[in-house]
N, C-alpha and C positions, 0 to 999 in steps of 0.2 A: 504494500500500500504506500502511495506517495505521501510524504509528510507535507503538512501545510507550512506556509512560511512561518518563520519565527514569530513569536508574539511580540509585536512592536507597540501595541496599545492595549488598553483594558478591553477585555471581552465582556459580552453581556452577562450580567450576574444571573444566577439561578436561584429562584425563591421556591423552596420545597415545602412551604408551610411551617414546619418546625425546624427548618434549617435554611441557611442562606450561604451560597458559594459565590466568591468573586475571583477573577483571574486577571492578572496583569503581567507585564514583563518583569522578570526577576530584577531586583535592583543591583547596582554595582557593575553594570555593563556585562552581565553574564549572558552572552549570546546563546540562544538555544535552551534557555531555562525559563520556567514559569513560576510565578508566585501565586499560590492558591490559598485563599483564606476561607475558613469554615467558621460559621457562627451558629449557635443554637445546638440542637441535638445532632451529634455526629453518628448517624445510623448507617446501616448497610445501604439504604437508598441514597443517602448523601454521598457516601464513598463511591458508589457506582456512577452517580451523576457527575461527580468531579472527574473521575477517570474517563468517562465517556467523552469529555472535552479534552482532557490532557493527552490521551493517546494520539491525537491528531497533530501533536507538536513534538513528537519524537523525531530524532535524526539518526539515521543509520542504525536503527535498532536500540537506541539509548534514549531514555526519557529522563530529563533533569527537572526536579521539582523542589521548591521550598514550600512546605505546607505550614501555614500559620494556624494552629489549632487552639490558640490561647483563649478564643472566645467560644469554645465548644465544649460540650459535655459528651464524652465518648460512650457509645452503645454499639460496639462492633463485636462480631462473633466470627467463628470459623466460616460460616456460610458466606458472610460478607467478604472476607478476605479471599476466599476461594473464588467467588464470582468475579472479583476484580482482577485476580491473577489470570483467570481465563480470558477476560476481556483484553487485558494488556498483551498477553502472549498471542492472542488471535490476531493482533495488529502487527505481529512480527517484532515486537519489542522483547529483547533478550535481557536487558539490564535497566534497572531503575536506580538512579542516583537521587536519594531523597534526604532532605534535611527537614526535620520537624521542629518547629519553633513552639515551645511549650514550657510554661513555668512549673507545671505539676511534675515533680520528679517521678512520681508513680506511673506516669504515662509511658515511661521507658518499657514497662512490662507489656503494655498493650501493643506498643510498636514492635517489641521483640516477638510477640505472638504472631503479629501480622507477617513478620519476616519468615518465621517457621512455616507458615501456611504457603507463602509465596515460593519458598524453596521446594516444598513438596510439589508445587505446580510447575517447576522448571524455570522460574524467574530468578535471575541473579539480582539481589537487592543490596546496595551499599548505602548506608545512611548514618546520620548522626542526629542526636537530639540536643538542641541548644535552648537556652532560656530567653534569648533576646534576638530580635531581628538583625542587629548589627553583626552578631556572630554567625548568623545563618549564611550570609553571603560568602564569608571566608570558608566555612565548612563545605558548602556546595562547590566552591572553586577547587578545593582539595579533592573532593570526590570526582569531579570532572577531569582533573589532571591525571588521575590514576589511569594507567594504560589498560586496565581490564585484565591484567595477567592473572595468575593463580589466585584464587580466593584466599584472603588472609583472615585468620581468626580475629574476631572482634571488630571486623569492618562491615558487618552486615547490619541490617535494620535493627535498631534498638541498641546498637553499641554506643558506648560512652568513651570519650577520650579522657 
């Protein structure tokens, strides 16, 4: 599937009733990366709606995302992560570079669970959890600079530096 041009302006937000999603170019001059914000209840429906937009902005089988979930309460389960993994891989995406911006330190366990499900589905996920947006840009830049060589322990979704 042909990727859409890089996100150069804010995309139309999605209002799902109990959640709201917004998308814009990632800050800091990160070409080929998207900033996605989630507000409200972060459910399986919200996760699927977000990735239904995001998959169209992958380049050469790699999707680069900063997810700002500071305004969301998470209600994600195995079925949600499995469905999103299937959606992502169906679009030819083999690797997800993901930085989650979240102040709740406990969210790392939710993120780690999502990583485990993604790996079961054949998706390579490398990510970091950061507490502030300023750190998110540097973290995604590091993940994007990684050449995609052999998987390194501690570098997958939910890892902490």
